N, C-alpha and C positions, 0 to 999 in steps of 0.2 A: 504494500500500499504506500503510495506516495504521498499521502494527507493522512492525517491522524484517524484513528478510529473515531474518536469522539465527532470530529468534523462531518465523516461520513454518515455517521447514525444522525447527526441533527439535520442532515439533507434529509435523510430517508424518513425522518420521523414526520417533518414538515411535508414532504410530499405525500405519506400514506394519510397524514390528518386532512387531506383535502385540498392542499395548497397544490394546484398541479400548474404553477407559472414559475419555470425556472429563474427568469429574471427577478421576480419578487423574493425566491428564496434566496438570491444572490445579495438584493437589497437588505434582508433580514439578518443573513448571517456574516456577510463581508466576505464571502467564500468567492473566487472567481467563478464566472458563469459556465465557463467551460468544464471546471471541476466538477460543478454541480450537473451539467449535462453527462459527462463521463460516468459521474456515480450513479446515477439513474438509469443509464443504459447498462452499466456493468452488474449492478446488483438487483435492479428490478424491484426487489422487496426488501423491508427491515428483517425478516428472517433469515434471507439467503447472506444478506450482510454479516448477521450474527454468526451463521454456519461458516462462512469463509474465515471469519476472523478468530473464530475457535479453532478451526484447521490450522491457522497459522501460529498461533500459540502452541499447540500440542496436536498432531496429525492423528486422524481418526484411528488410523492402525495402531499407532502407539499408545492411545488409550484402551483399545481393545487388549493389547498384550499387558498392560499395566495394570487394568482395573477388572476386566471380565475373567471369571475362574477358567482355567485352561480346560478345552473339551473340542476342539475345532481344528479344522486344517491349518489355520494362520499359526497355531500354537506349537503344534506338530513340525510344520516347516521351519519356524523360527528356530525351534530348538535344534536341528540340523545345522542351519547357517550359524547359530551360534557356537556350536561346536567345530565346524569346519573353520569358521573365522578365528577361534582359538589357536587353531592348529598353524593353519597356512595363510589367513587373511592378515591384511593390513588396511588403513584407511590414510589417504593423504587428501589434502586440499588442494584443489584446481581452481584457481580464481575463487569464486564465490561458492562452489559446491564441492561435496566430498565425493572421493571415489574411493568403492570397496573393492579390492583386488585380492581373489585368492589363487594363489600359483599352485597349480596341479600338475602332477606326472602326467606327461602326454600318453604313457602306456594305459592309463586307466581311462578311457572314453566313456564307460557308463558313470564313474564318478563325476567327470566333467559335466556330463548332461544332467547328472541330478543335482549337482550344485547350481547350475544355470536355472532349471526348473524350480528348484526352492526360491532363487531371488525373485524371479519373474511371478511366482505365486504370492509371494509377500508384497511385491509392488509392480502389479500387472499393467501400470501406465508407463514404467520403464523398462528398457532393453539391456538385458545383459549382453556384453560382447565376449567373443573369445580371441584371444591374441596369442599367436604362435610365437615361443621363445627359444630360438636356436643356440645350439651349442656344438661346435666342431662341425657346423654343417648338416646338423640334423636337428629336427623339432624335439626338444628336451622337455619344456615345460608349456602348459597352457594357462594363460592368466584368464580367469573369469572376472569379468570387471563390471560393475555398475555404478553409475553416477546419481548421487542423491544428496541434497542439501541437508537433510537430517540425519545421516548415518551415525554421527557422534551421538545423538538420544538412544538410536535404537541398539548400538553397540558401545554403553559407557565404559567398557574396558579398554577403548582407545586412550593413547597417551603417548608424551614423548620418550622416544627410546624403545629398545627392545622388549618383548613381553616378559623375558626373564630377568630383566634388570628393574621391574617394577611390581608392585603389588597387583594381583588380578583376583578381584572379588566378584561375586554375582551379588546384584541386587535383589531385593525381596522378590519382585514381580518376575525375574529370571528364575530363581531358585523355584518358584511355585510351577513354572514351565518345565524346567528341567524334571521336577519330580511328578509331573504328568506325563512327561515323554522321555524317561532316561534312555530308552532304547535308541531314539534318535539323535539325542545330545551323544551319547558312545558312538552312534554311527559316523557322526560330523567328525569327532575326535580322531576316530579310527580311520576314516578316509583320508584324513590329513597326516597324521603322525603314527598311524598304526601298520600292522603287517600280520600276516599269517605265515608262520615259518614250521620247518621241521625241527626236532629237537631229537639229537642222538644220545641214547642212553644204553650202555652195554651192548651195543650194536643194533639196538632197535629204535626205530623212527616213530617218534610222536609228535603229531602237530599240535601246536600252541599259538596263541595270538599274544602279540606283543605292542606295547605303545611305549613309544619314547619322546621325552620332550625336557628341555633345560629349565624351565620354569617349574619350580616347586608348588605354585600354587595351581598350575594348569595340571600337574600330575595328580595333586590332590584331588581335584574337581573329578579326574577321570577315575581315581579308586574310588571316590565316594559314589560316583554313578554306578560302577562295578557292585558295591554294597546295595544299592537301590535295585539292581538285577540280580542280585543273590549269586554273584559270581566271585568265585573264591580267585585271588590275586597274591603274587610275591612280587617284591620291588628288589632292584639292584642298581647300585650307584657305579657309574663307569669312572674309571680314572680317567683323569685329564690333567692339563698342566695348567688351566686356567682357574680363575675361582668360581666359575660357573660349571658345574658338573652335571651332566644328563642323566637321567634317570630312564631306566627299562622296567616296565610293569609287565609281568607275564601271567597269563591265564592258560593254565596247564590241563586242570582236571578233566578227564575226558567227557563227563556229562556235562560241563560248560563249554568245551570247545565244540561238541555235537550242536549245544545250543545255539551258540554263533554261527555255526556253520548252516543252520537252519533259517536263521533271521537275516544273517549278514552274508556271510561267505567270504572267500578270497577277494581283495580288490581287483576290479576288472574294468 
């Protein structure tokens, strides 16, 4: 809005009160006639003005995520997007809009498609783009990107520096969504920083799921989600020469692996 909300409201209140003369509204308010005309043509009614003003302060989608009890497709897709963002996503500002970018391995086209579809389900008026990233002449990664001016409200874990150098805590409304859709949050984290590997013990091969991350807070979120799903996990810290140690979380019990195979499976 180029003028203040109070000015627009003053115009629409006079217009709806029966004063259908734009020149008279200008004389009464001191607001330029062109602004009066544009306001009436743009909003048409006071109710429409109030609806747009509310959207400007807090988008409808954000109000749904924050205030409605989880239980629909929007909450489900958000749980997945939150997980994959915490793993491989970042937010940057481009002029006056924010860009969410999730960098995914080009070997997994189904994960790339799922990420794109989840973003476009959340924000159907926005288009997610796919950008090929080359390494040594071959496509190495695909950046799934979407521009939106309110990304930092939807993903408040954004901040300066890398995620493992700062605190990563979920807000209450995000915790409610994760509690309602732990599998989708798990899926997002796994699709970014997880793998299904074979573990050799005494000559035998046992499949297991692994999650690796440098942020202790993100690792804890993953482990807490395993607890919500009743998955047994073990943790191991990787030796490193830096102050930030990566942690591996393993899910190895047969029944847990079979469950994850049935609902998630190897990355593809």
